[in-house]
C-alpha positions as a printed Julia matrix, in Angstrom:
181×3 Matrix{Float64}:
  -4.06    6.89  -34.54
  -5.4    10.47  -33.92
  -5.42   12.99  -37.46
  -2.47   15.22  -35.42
  -0.56   12.18  -34.61
  -0.12   10.88  -38.25
   0.87   14.5   -39.32
   3.49   14.51  -37.25
   4.45   11.19  -38.17
   4.42   12.25  -41.67
   6.52   15.12  -41.0
   9.15   12.93  -39.05
   8.41   14.44  -35.65
   7.27   12.09  -32.4
   4.01   12.86  -30.74
   4.99   15.05  -27.58
   4.69   12.08  -24.64
   2.34   12.69  -21.22
   3.49   12.87  -17.83
   2.05   12.05  -14.48
   2.04   11.24  -10.99
   0.59    7.99   -9.05
  -1.21    8.83   -6.39
  -0.79   12.53   -6.91
   1.93   15.17   -7.52
   1.57   16.14   -3.71
   3.0    13.45   -1.88
   3.83   13.41    1.98
   7.33   12.52    3.32
   8.23    8.97    3.11
   5.66    7.82    0.79
   6.31    6.54   -2.77
   5.73    7.86   -5.78
   5.64    6.74   -9.55
   6.18    8.72  -12.12
   4.34    7.48  -15.66
   5.52    8.73  -19.16
   3.28    7.75  -21.84
   4.01    7.69  -25.34
   3.14    5.5   -28.69
   3.49    2.04  -28.82
   6.97    0.7   -30.0
   9.48    3.13  -28.04
  12.54    1.72  -27.71
  13.37    4.1   -24.51
  12.2     6.5   -21.75
  14.42    9.18  -19.85
  13.41   11.21  -17.47
  14.97   14.44  -16.72
  14.57   16.5   -13.38
  15.31   20.31  -13.95
  18.23   21.19  -12.04
  19.74   17.78  -11.95
  22.54   16.49  -14.33
  20.72   12.91  -13.21
  18.48   11.27  -16.34
  16.76    8.09  -15.43
  16.03    5.73  -18.11
  13.42    2.71  -19.08
  13.81    0.65  -21.87
  10.9    -1.14  -23.08
  10.57   -4.96  -22.49
   7.49   -5.1   -25.24
   6.84   -3.65  -28.45
   2.89   -3.05  -27.65
   4.09   -1.18  -24.35
   2.97    2.46  -24.0
   4.58    3.6   -20.91
   7.24    3.67  -18.72
   7.23    3.61  -14.32
   9.41    5.1   -12.57
   8.84    4.55   -8.48
  10.53    6.88   -5.99
  10.14    4.71   -2.81
  10.35    7.9    -0.52
   9.3    11.16   -1.02
  12.21   14.38    0.31
  13.51   17.82   -0.66
  15.49   15.98   -2.99
  12.33   13.98   -4.98
  10.6    17.21   -5.17
  11.04   19.19   -8.3
  10.17   19.55  -12.31
  10.33   16.76  -14.03
  10.05   15.86  -18.34
  10.45   12.8   -19.98
  11.26   11.93  -23.8
  11.21    8.99  -25.38
  13.23    7.33  -28.58
  11.84    5.19  -31.66
  13.63    4.09  -34.42
  16.57    6.87  -34.31
  14.44   10.2   -33.08
  13.65   11.36  -29.78
  10.51   12.95  -29.17
  10.01   16.17  -27.8
   9.97   16.91  -24.1
   6.32   16.24  -22.36
   4.88   19.17  -20.31
   6.1    19.76  -16.4
   5.16   17.6   -13.66
   6.02   19.29  -10.64
   6.15   16.81   -7.66
   5.72   18.68   -3.84
   6.45   17.74   -1.07
   3.33   18.07    1.45
   3.26   19.4     5.08
   2.16   16.34    6.07
   4.65   13.8     7.45
   4.07    9.98    7.92
   5.93   10.28   10.9
   3.38   12.22   12.78
   0.71   10.35   15.05
  -2.34   11.15   13.53
  -4.89   12.95   15.39
  -8.08   10.71   16.38
 -11.52   11.93   14.52
 -13.71   10.52   12.03
 -10.5    11.81    9.59
  -8.85    8.76    8.1
  -4.81    9.44    8.14
  -3.18    9.51    5.01
  -1.13    6.5     5.59
  -4.3     4.24    6.61
  -6.19    2.58    3.39
  -9.3     0.07    3.77
  -6.48   -2.92    3.14
  -4.71   -1.67    5.88
  -7.79   -1.53    8.0
  -8.62   -5.35    7.1
  -5.22   -6.68    7.64
  -5.25   -5.28   11.04
  -8.22   -6.61   11.85
  -7.75   -9.75   10.5
  -4.9    -9.74   12.67
  -7.08   -9.08   16.12
  -9.51  -11.43   15.07
  -6.38  -14.4    14.95
  -5.88  -13.44   18.18
  -9.41  -13.43   19.49
  -9.82  -16.33   18.53
  -6.47  -18.04   20.04
  -7.41  -16.45   23.6
 -11.06  -18.29   23.34
  -9.15  -21.87   21.96
  -6.49  -21.06   24.86
  -9.32  -20.54   27.7
 -11.24  -23.24   26.47
  -8.62  -25.99   26.5
  -8.19  -24.86   30.31
 -11.35  -24.73   31.12
 -11.47  -28.49   30.02
  -8.46  -29.15   31.96
  -9.68  -27.79   34.9
 -12.77  -29.72   34.69
 -10.96  -33.39   33.8
  -8.79  -32.53   36.93
 -11.49  -32.5    39.48
 -12.75  -35.72   41.1
 -15.66  -37.34   38.96
 -17.99  -37.32   42.31
 -17.23  -34.06   42.35
 -18.11  -33.04   38.98
 -21.51  -34.98   39.41
 -22.06  -33.24   42.65
 -21.69  -29.89   40.75
 -23.86  -30.65   38.38
 -26.63  -32.15   40.44
 -29.28  -29.53   42.16
 -30.14  -28.6    45.39
 -27.93  -28.67   48.98
 -24.75  -30.08   48.52
 -24.08  -33.34   50.85
 -21.35  -31.66   52.57
 -23.85  -29.28   54.02
 -25.89  -32.34   55.65
 -23.07  -34.43   56.95
 -23.1   -34.79   60.8
 -19.86  -32.94   62.61
 -17.92  -35.76   64.42
 -17.64  -34.92   68.15
């Protein structure tokens, strides 16, 4: 424990929690964002408060060694944007509020079609490309198998004599037959 934290505990005050956003504080419309509040181990509950809103989100601690609470917002919008702060309770004391976290709705909209080019679209991750490539390879393999089955079926539907003639080099026997008069 840091000397500052020991001094605060000796005075009866709890250290201030920290607050952050994942993947960041500027989020495109429709994308998920998680606000993470961190404090000392052993907190009983974290509360997340939004400036100008009466709504409070609470997250109870499930483990004595837990040091953070995560608040997921599944879709970023104008309503989600704003200033957030968090606090926690330990024993019977509430901590001071954290510094402000300002969530900003970025101009980028996930419903827009990305322009072609070398830049990677914001919604695409290497994992998304990997899944799409696996699907494409699977479909290509399926097409090859179907073509192989069709080729084999066509081959076996020919009479055996025709198959043997098609494999022998040289002129075909049909060309040397005499025409009936």
